[in-house]
FINU-700142 format. One line per 8 residues: their letters; for each residue z, y, x of N, C-alpha, C. Coordinates in Angstrom, 3 decimals, m for minus. Atoms other than C-alpha are relative to their C-alpha. Example, Ala and Ser with C-alpha at 12.3 -4.5 7.8 and 13.67 -1.06 7.14 Angstrom:
! residues 2
AS	0.000,m1.190,0.890,7.800,m4.500,12.300,0.000,1.200,0.900; m0.060,m1.190,m0.820,7.140,m1.060,13.670,0.730,1.090,m0.770
//
This chain:
! residues 197
MKDHGRYQ	m0.856,m0.568,m1.740,133.995,m90.272,295.094,m1.125,m0.827,1.124; 0.397,0.411,m0.776,131.475,m92.073,296.919,m0.661,0.920,1.040; 0.668,m1.066,m1.081,130.097,m88.927,298.600,1.459,0.993,0.444; m1.336,m0.843,m0.334,134.093,m87.608,299.298,m0.299,0.369,1.148; 0.155,m0.584,m1.985,134.063,m85.740,302.984,m0.945,m0.568,0.089; 1.133,0.089,m1.107,130.438,m86.394,303.780,m0.330,0.954,m0.005; 0.543,m1.466,m0.733,128.856,m83.870,305.526,m1.165,0.606,m0.821; 1.275,m0.439,0.324,126.138,m81.811,304.651,m0.529,1.339,m0.212
PFTYYQLM	1.168,m1.562,m0.882,124.138,m78.738,306.439,0.157,0.658,m1.352; 0.920,m0.695,0.417,123.512,m76.109,304.775,m1.916,0.574,m0.440; 1.281,m0.066,0.108,120.653,m75.376,303.071,m0.739,1.420,0.659; 0.021,m1.696,m0.403,118.346,m72.333,304.327,0.194,0.973,m0.494; m0.224,m1.495,0.785,118.643,m69.896,301.841,2.114,m0.195,0.075; m1.182,0.248,m0.316,122.436,m71.200,301.819,0.673,1.361,1.266; m0.141,m0.185,m1.169,122.666,m70.290,305.487,m0.580,1.653,0.150; 0.440,m1.138,m0.033,120.597,m66.888,305.184,1.778,0.765,m0.625
ETSLRELL	m1.077,m0.606,1.090,123.167,m66.099,302.191,1.439,0.507,0.617; m1.257,0.529,m1.091,126.211,m66.684,304.443,m0.040,0.721,0.941; 0.643,m0.439,m1.360,124.474,m65.139,307.424,0.116,1.460,m0.526; 0.917,m1.194,0.450,123.385,m61.962,305.702,1.680,0.703,m0.661; m1.690,m0.680,0.061,127.387,m61.474,303.832,0.796,0.076,0.992; m0.559,m0.177,m0.917,128.826,m62.061,306.702,0.058,1.502,0.981; 0.223,m1.148,m0.574,127.250,m59.707,308.307,0.188,1.437,m0.718; m0.512,m1.391,1.057,127.332,m56.778,305.661,1.550,m0.215,m0.079
VEKGIVTD	m1.617,m0.541,0.083,131.326,m57.233,305.577,0.232,0.213,1.206; m0.415,m0.469,m1.418,131.629,m57.207,309.382,m0.859,1.701,0.244; 0.185,m1.027,m0.445,129.717,m54.224,309.514,0.493,1.441,m1.006; m0.545,m0.800,1.006,131.439,m52.671,306.671,0.064,0.571,m1.026; 0.342,m0.229,0.527,129.388,m52.227,304.300,0.286,m0.294,m1.773; m0.313,0.250,1.433,130.613,m54.180,301.440,1.958,m0.881,0.773; m1.180,0.419,m0.217,134.097,m55.889,301.497,0.270,m1.297,m0.677; m0.446,1.057,0.578,135.053,m59.753,300.696,0.206,0.241,m1.535
AQVSEEVA	m0.182,m0.305,1.310,136.733,m58.543,297.718,m1.165,0.374,m0.731; 1.289,m0.655,0.681,133.600,m56.440,296.265,m0.990,m1.268,m0.226; 0.947,0.799,0.457,131.220,m59.233,296.637,0.741,m1.268,m0.814; m0.865,0.941,1.472,134.086,m61.983,294.802,m0.347,0.677,m1.253; 0.048,m0.809,1.348,133.714,m58.913,292.253,m0.994,m0.522,m0.096; 1.539,m0.259,0.686,129.904,m59.059,291.928,m0.197,m1.351,m0.558; 0.704,1.110,0.739,129.659,m62.412,291.876,0.788,m0.570,m1.048; m0.682,0.678,1.311,132.464,m63.383,289.081,m0.538,0.784,m0.797
AMRARTPQ	0.786,m0.552,1.098,130.781,m60.345,287.202,m1.408,m0.674,0.002; 1.054,0.733,m0.686,127.484,m62.099,287.904,m0.227,m1.688,m1.720; 0.098,1.095,0.691,128.504,m65.642,286.248,1.107,0.497,m1.346; m0.501,m0.580,1.078,130.569,m63.386,283.557,m1.121,m0.335,m1.089; 1.060,m0.469,0.830,127.206,m62.772,281.938,m0.737,m1.208,m0.289; 1.111,1.177,1.014,126.023,m64.956,279.207,m0.759,0.404,m0.889; 0.969,0.175,1.300,123.490,m65.423,276.670,0.186,1.144,m1.022; m0.365,m0.984,1.208,125.427,m63.631,274.215,m0.073,1.472,0.256
RGAKVVAK	0.093,m2.145,0.215,124.512,m60.002,275.653,m1.157,0.177,m0.281; 1.321,m0.496,0.539,120.763,m60.736,274.962,0.019,m0.425,m1.650; m0.118,0.818,1.187,121.673,m62.756,271.546,0.436,1.800,m0.954; m0.261,m1.577,0.571,123.481,m58.774,270.615,m1.367,0.868,0.149; 0.777,m0.560,0.366,120.265,m57.212,271.453,m1.283,m0.719,m1.207; 0.897,0.354,0.834,117.964,m59.496,269.349,1.127,0.198,m1.570; m0.209,m0.204,0.944,120.237,m59.278,266.858,0.322,1.150,m0.673; m0.108,m1.388,m0.334,120.604,m55.632,267.000,m1.658,0.133,m0.598
AWLDPQYK	1.002,m0.144,0.426,116.591,m55.619,266.629,m0.679,m0.640,m1.400; 0.323,0.726,1.152,116.430,m58.103,263.552,0.519,1.068,m1.508; m0.537,m0.436,0.781,118.853,m55.631,261.693,m0.287,1.343,m0.115; 0.613,m1.346,m0.170,117.345,m52.168,263.036,m1.355,m0.088,0.028; 2.227,0.043,m0.412,113.378,m51.667,262.485,0.119,1.368,0.898; 0.114,m0.516,m1.134,114.006,m48.795,264.619,0.259,m0.229,1.409; m0.549,0.467,m1.208,115.873,m50.194,267.177,m0.902,m0.879,0.810; 0.871,1.176,m0.085,113.566,m52.845,267.045,m1.444,0.723,0.719
KRLLANGT	1.056,m1.249,m0.872,110.470,m49.923,268.100,0.306,m0.079,1.193; m0.507,m1.162,m1.024,112.228,m48.444,270.627,0.032,m1.514,1.134; 0.440,1.279,m0.827,112.534,m52.442,272.255,m1.182,m0.135,0.256; 1.008,0.383,m0.502,109.431,m53.494,271.844,m0.687,1.165,1.262; 0.798,m1.266,m1.126,108.183,m49.646,273.746,0.719,m0.374,1.350; m0.803,m0.442,m1.396,111.136,m49.807,276.526,1.001,m0.686,m0.445; m1.163,0.951,m0.225,113.229,m53.056,276.701,1.525,0.940,0.806; m0.685,m1.083,m0.945,115.134,m51.044,279.518,1.154,1.079,m0.691
AACEELGL	m0.785,m0.917,0.733,116.333,m48.447,277.404,0.668,m0.190,m0.923; m0.199,0.346,0.941,116.660,m49.980,274.595,1.449,m0.800,m0.087; m1.596,0.668,m0.427,119.716,m52.559,276.208,0.784,1.051,0.055; m0.996,m1.352,m0.681,121.207,m49.171,277.964,0.576,0.613,m1.435; m0.357,m0.501,0.687,121.451,m47.969,274.620,1.296,m0.859,m0.558; m1.038,0.981,0.528,123.970,m51.003,273.584,1.349,m0.177,1.238; m0.273,m0.164,m1.332,125.324,m50.216,277.335,0.046,m1.012,0.664; 0.755,0.990,m1.247,123.849,m52.870,279.038,m0.939,0.608,0.797
EIPGLRLV	1.266,m0.734,m1.313,122.625,m51.935,282.089,m1.012,m1.298,0.536; 1.597,1.020,m0.113,119.622,m53.351,283.286,m0.831,0.684,1.613; m0.038,m0.111,m1.606,120.038,m52.199,287.211,m1.729,m0.073,0.577; 1.264,0.770,m0.755,116.448,m51.828,289.088,m1.286,m0.486,m0.727; 0.557,0.975,0.778,114.369,m53.770,286.431,m0.696,0.773,m1.142; 0.803,m0.574,1.169,111.657,m53.022,284.069,0.185,m1.232,m1.212; 0.220,0.878,0.998,112.282,m54.996,280.841,m0.472,m0.066,m1.107; 0.807,0.529,0.781,109.691,m56.452,278.819,0.246,m0.441,m1.285
AVENTPQV	m0.035,1.079,0.989,110.245,m57.483,275.061,m1.026,m0.482,m0.907; 1.344,0.906,0.636,107.474,m59.645,273.789,1.140,m0.607,m1.500; m0.722,0.489,1.170,108.031,m60.601,269.933,m0.958,m0.849,m0.771; 0.712,1.107,0.860,107.297,m63.617,268.024,m0.575,0.199,m1.208; 0.616,m0.077,1.565,105.118,m63.713,264.942,m0.691,m1.153,m0.327; 1.063,1.015,0.739,103.325,m66.076,262.513,m1.233,m0.027,0.893; 1.251,0.227,m0.966,100.533,m65.631,264.664,0.031,m0.508,1.582; m0.505,m0.407,m1.389,102.062,m65.479,268.462,1.075,m0.579,0.225
HNAIVCTL	m1.137,0.670,m0.074,104.704,m67.401,269.757,m0.220,0.227,2.096; m0.281,0.110,m1.243,105.793,m66.291,273.261,0.889,m0.790,0.731; m1.158,0.609,m1.190,107.361,m67.869,276.508,0.220,0.770,1.209; m0.332,m1.252,m1.036,108.514,m66.638,279.945,0.084,m1.074,1.052; m0.222,1.221,m1.528,108.313,m68.496,283.339,m0.281,1.108,1.310; 0.195,m1.082,m0.913,108.221,m67.080,286.668,m0.803,m1.044,1.186; 1.050,0.712,m0.794,105.520,m68.825,288.628,0.379,0.169,1.575; m0.489,0.317,m1.665,106.496,m68.028,292.358,1.601,m0.061,0.335
CSCYPRVL	m1.460,0.587,m0.738,110.635,m68.412,292.300,0.685,m0.450,m1.559; m0.892,0.187,0.851,113.101,m68.199,289.740,0.316,1.300,m1.281; m0.049,m0.922,0.665,112.660,m64.606,288.086,0.940,0.041,m1.387; m1.177,0.716,1.522,115.321,m64.189,284.914,m0.005,1.345,m0.333; m0.829,m0.924,0.829,116.788,m61.609,282.566,1.489,m0.376,0.105; m1.647,0.343,0.177,120.077,m62.442,284.346,0.763,0.756,m0.836; m0.491,m1.123,0.857,121.842,m59.681,282.707,0.529,m0.152,m1.002; m0.127,0.039,2.000,121.388,m60.552,279.237,m0.026,m1.177,0.116
LGIPPDWY	m0.052,1.078,0.612,120.989,m64.235,279.927,1.065,m1.083,0.833; m0.829,0.405,m0.920,123.464,m65.145,282.491,m1.115,m0.780,1.267; 0.537,1.275,m1.400,122.579,m68.159,285.254,m1.512,m0.274,m0.896; 0.590,0.356,0.715,119.350,m69.226,284.602,m0.482,m1.989,0.002; m0.137,1.340,0.208,119.247,m73.214,283.537,m1.325,m1.226,1.219; 0.377,1.018,m1.400,117.859,m76.008,286.962,m1.350,0.145,m0.890; 1.431,0.456,0.741,114.588,m76.549,284.436,m0.783,1.201,0.404; 0.813,m1.066,0.185,113.625,m72.994,284.574,m0.481,0.005,1.574
KSRNYRSR	0.205,m0.240,m1.478,113.787,m72.985,288.412,m1.004,m0.773,0.731; 0.676,1.079,m0.999,111.770,m75.903,288.852,m1.485,m0.171,0.635; 1.481,m0.094,m0.694,108.583,m76.673,290.587,m0.653,m0.333,m1.578; m0.130,0.570,1.154,107.826,m78.802,287.321,m0.543,1.222,m1.259; m0.152,m0.765,1.636,108.372,m76.143,284.313,m1.341,1.756,0.804; 0.695,m0.706,m0.144,106.907,m73.303,286.380,m1.559,0.114,0.204; 1.491,0.474,0.130,103.269,m75.027,286.948,m0.354,m0.234,m0.929; 0.377,0.585,1.147,103.066,m76.460,283.956,m0.118,0.882,m1.245
MVREPRAV	m0.033,m0.536,0.736,103.932,m74.042,281.568,m1.246,1.158,m0.106; 0.943,m0.992,0.304,101.122,m71.445,282.381,m1.292,m0.586,0.198; 1.202,1.195,0.370,98.514,m74.777,282.305,0.256,m0.539,m1.465; 0.341,0.832,1.603,99.561,m76.506,279.183,1.340,0.208,m0.527; m1.030,m0.546,0.957,102.145,m74.270,277.304,0.343,m1.117,m0.554; m0.002,0.909,1.416,101.590,m76.297,274.091,0.836,m1.432,0.563; m0.370,0.802,m0.062,102.683,m79.478,275.489,1.280,0.011,0.977; m0.904,m0.283,m0.158,105.583,m78.218,277.222,1.319,0.230,m0.672
LAEFGLSI	m0.413,m0.888,1.160,106.761,m76.650,274.585,0.483,m1.231,m0.657; 0.274,0.977,0.876,106.648,m79.801,272.850,1.424,m0.996,0.957; m1.130,0.777,m0.370,108.917,m81.739,275.588,1.499,0.452,m0.560; m1.373,m0.847,0.396,111.853,m78.934,274.645,0.178,m0.042,m1.314; m0.268,0.026,1.454,111.175,m80.066,271.146,m0.797,0.674,m0.907; 0.372,m1.160,0.554,109.399,m77.169,269.923,m1.883,m0.561,m0.408; 1.224,0.945,m0.109,106.196,m78.440,268.259,m0.793,1.662,m0.741; 0.484,m0.959,0.423,103.905,m75.279,267.677,m1.585,m0.135,m0.604
PDAVQIRV	1.789,0.535,0.358,100.555,m75.401,265.460,m0.634,0.437,0.835; 1.335,m0.457,m0.764,96.980,m74.841,266.907,0.194,1.488,m0.391; 0.553,m1.556,0.528,96.603,m71.827,264.626,0.693,0.671,0.508; m0.478,m1.236,m0.387,99.093,m69.865,266.324,0.240,m0.118,1.606; 0.465,m0.551,m1.553,98.150,m68.283,270.156,1.651,m0.298,0.690; m0.862,m0.027,m1.260,100.760,m69.109,272.961,m0.272,0.729,0.998; 0.202,m1.286,m0.947,101.152,m65.920,274.999,1.214,m1.103,1.214; m1.123,0.697,m0.740,102.988,m67.178,278.287,m0.006,1.156,1.027
HDSTADMR	m0.275,m1.156,m0.960,104.717,m63.923,280.493,0.751,m0.256,1.230; m0.914,0.398,m1.131,105.149,m64.190,284.065,0.547,1.067,0.667; m1.151,m0.785,m0.771,108.174,m62.639,285.419,m0.460,0.291,1.523; 0.674,m0.454,m1.560,107.417,m60.568,288.704,1.573,0.630,0.361; m1.125,m0.450,m0.664,110.368,m59.075,291.087,0.717,1.169,m0.111; m0.185,m1.004,0.613,110.710,m55.681,289.374,m0.288,m0.220,m1.516; 0.019,m0.140,0.779,110.104,m56.979,285.908,0.021,m1.391,m0.658; 0.115,1.423,0.667,111.442,m59.646,283.533,m0.201,0.561,m1.566
YLVLPMRP	0.375,0.304,1.951,110.597,m60.863,279.852,1.113,m0.419,m0.604; m0.585,0.970,1.331,112.511,m61.710,276.923,m0.557,0.651,m1.436; 0.543,0.609,1.183,111.183,m62.966,273.761,1.033,0.558,m1.064; m0.863,m0.334,1.403,112.643,m61.496,270.333,m0.993,m1.064,m1.079; 0.371,0.536,0.697,112.244,m64.292,268.456,m0.228,0.447,m1.731; m0.229,m0.203,1.515,111.870,m64.411,264.292,1.096,m0.150,m0.781; m1.039,0.342,0.785,114.254,m64.242,262.216,m0.229,m1.141,m0.704; m0.236,1.884,1.207,115.084,m67.667,259.905,0.075,0.735,m0.908
KGTEGWDE	m0.153,m0.203,1.592,114.691,m67.620,256.440,1.155,m0.395,0.197; m1.248,0.107,m0.066,118.049,m67.638,255.258,0.613,0.336,0.228; m1.273,m0.643,m0.805,119.904,m65.323,257.315,m0.495,1.069,m0.791; 0.148,m1.725,0.716,119.319,m61.813,254.483,1.680,m0.284,m0.181; m1.471,m0.564,m0.332,122.750,m60.488,254.411,1.044,m0.311,1.088; m0.752,m0.223,m0.947,124.145,m61.535,257.619,m0.020,0.805,0.803; m0.407,m0.875,m1.041,125.590,m59.180,260.096,m0.162,m0.841,1.241; 0.631,0.423,m1.365,124.931,m58.674,263.317,0.663,m1.256,1.034
ARLAGIVS	m0.850,1.094,m1.164,127.794,m61.144,265.218,m0.529,m1.471,m0.282; 0.855,1.928,0.261,126.452,m64.196,262.720,m1.246,0.090,0.708; 0.970,m0.111,m0.262,123.136,m63.377,263.260,m0.310,m0.806,1.619; m0.144,0.186,m1.322,123.624,m63.533,267.186,0.290,m1.052,0.279; m0.638,1.434,m0.006,125.453,m66.547,266.690,m0.949,m0.644,0.248; 1.169,1.068,0.103,122.234,m68.343,266.059,m0.980,0.513,0.756; 1.081,m0.197,m1.209,120.306,m66.870,269.177,0.008,m0.717,1.332; m0.349,0.732,m1.371,120.064,m69.222,271.961,m0.602,0.856,1.579
RDAMIGVA	0.774,m0.117,m1.773,119.258,m68.791,276.019,m1.446,m0.344,m0.279; 1.715,0.807,m0.062,116.016,m71.070,274.994,m0.591,0.969,m0.924; 0.770,m1.043,0.758,115.181,m68.876,271.975,m0.695,1.366,0.896; 0.463,m1.613,m0.705,114.962,m65.419,274.194,m0.655,m0.905,1.354; 1.216,m0.070,m0.401,113.055,m67.607,276.434,m1.528,m0.366,m0.451; 0.806,0.277,m0.164,110.884,m69.045,274.544,m0.429,m1.238,m0.368; 0.384,1.582,m0.227,110.829,m72.627,274.890,0.898,m1.062,m1.795; m0.684,m0.029,1.098,113.063,m73.000,271.521,m0.236,1.206,m1.224
VPTVK	m0.098,m0.630,0.985,113.622,m71.229,267.956,1.611,0.546,m0.794; m1.141,m0.446,0.360,116.515,m69.623,266.208,m0.030,m0.965,m1.436; m0.583,1.150,1.145,118.029,m72.549,263.259,1.129,0.354,m0.815; m1.562,m0.148,0.792,120.246,m71.777,260.325,0.169,m1.519,m0.100; m0.630,1.445,m0.103,122.662,m74.934,260.876,0.643,0.140,m1.840
//
């Protein structure tokens, strides 16, 4: 409660967002209600959307092919809009482990994974993941054998990546909902792998 009532000025980006939003409302381009609805819709997006995509790919080899060929179109097949972006799905295999980063800012597949975690946006993660991915993954508790190649994919303003993790052993016969339940946000970024509990 020490900070209760303490004045904190807007950051540069908060000021820019507020100014732009107020200008758009003043000019009649959008309403406050429309902005609030869109913000609520963004906050409602969760990693379960991406987990649904992964589970479908695990169960349907033809869908998996389409996902790897064109992630945007494959997601849209499931009713998941990927507006204005190219989504690239990269597959983990016994020989290759993929991880995602955005070295410039925090580009991230929000429509599938929701709001990015703070660590994803941190300068530490963004700079170190490209230089020493094995060490960074180990800090997340993920030990990748030396024989496995690590590929780090750098998102851009118009292209996002989604890791298609390997399906764990022991999940044979599971349905899509149960499979989706073991796919975490971190597994779709590549800093974790799905596990059977």
